[in-house]
N, C-alpha and C positions, 0 to 999 in steps of 0.2 A: 505494500499500498503507500503510493507516493507522500501521502499526508505524516504518516507514522515516521517515514524515512527523513523527512524535514525536520520533524519533531525532533528526532533523535540528534539530528545535527545541531539544532540549536541546543539541547539539552546538554552537548558536549562543549561547547562554547564556555568561556570564561567572563561572557557578559551576564551578570546577573538579571538583567533586566530582559532578558529572552529566556536564558537557561532554566530558570526556577518555573516561571510559567509552563514552558516546554516538558519539564520533569513533572510537573501536575497534571498536564494532559495525559502524559504518558500512563500514570497512576491512576486516570479517571477521574480525578480532585479538582476539577477548574471548570468554571462555567464558559462555554463556547463564547460568548459575548466578551468574557474576562481577558479568554485569550485572544481573540481578534484586538482588543483594543492594546494588549502588550506588544502583538506585532506591529500593528500600525503606529505606536511609539518608537518602536526601533525601528521601523523603515523612515521614518521622519528624521531621527536623529542619526542615522548612520547607513541608511539605505543607497546611499551612492559614495561611500568611502571605499568601494575598488576591492573590498574583501568578498571571499567566497558566500557569504550569507545574504549579499544585496539583492538578489534576483530570487532568493528562497522567500525574503518577506513577502515579495506581492505571489508568489505563486501558492504561497499557504494560505494567502486571504483567499485567492478565486477559488480554493478546494475547499474552506470552510464556508 
C-alpha cells in the first residue's frame, strides 16, 4: 500500500513534526484530519527544500 510506505518514510525521519503523526497513523492512533493537518504544515514549512520527502507530502494528501 502506497500510503503505508509513505507513512513509514515519514516515521523514519528525524523531524518530529511529521514523524510523530506518521507513527501514530501506523499504530492506528490518529484522526485522519489531524494527520492531514500535520502533513500540510510540513509541506508548507519544508515542501520545497529539496529533500526526498518533498514530493511525498503532496502524494500523501492525495491518497488521504
